[in-house]
Phi, psi and omega in degrees: 000139183276320183282160186294339179246015182300328180297339179291336180251008179282125183299318180297317180296316181297317178296318179296319179302311180298314183296315182293318178297320179295315180297330180278357175106358180287125180230034183293162184288334184232072183293344180259012182305326180294346184257131179294322180228112178278140178279159180299321179298319178292320178296320178296319178297317178300316179299316181293319180289348176265001182299149176280352182262113186301319182295326176295316178298314182296318180295316179297318179295318179299318179300314182291319180293325175296319178299316179296316180299320179296318179296314180297319179297317180297321179290326180293328184277353181294000000 
């Protein structure tokens, strides 16, 4: 993103934000409150992490945490 606040509307960043907060134990009702405009991907992740089915929550969280790990690994190898 070119602008200084572009990351606030970045779908990948919003999903990562939700996943990390959830993994850290945050279960608040409005995990996307810091963002003026939530992306559809972030909203879908919030819906999935709110599921009553534990395996659905775990699978969604694993997918997002793997995505974060891949990004961090790629940056470490530069």
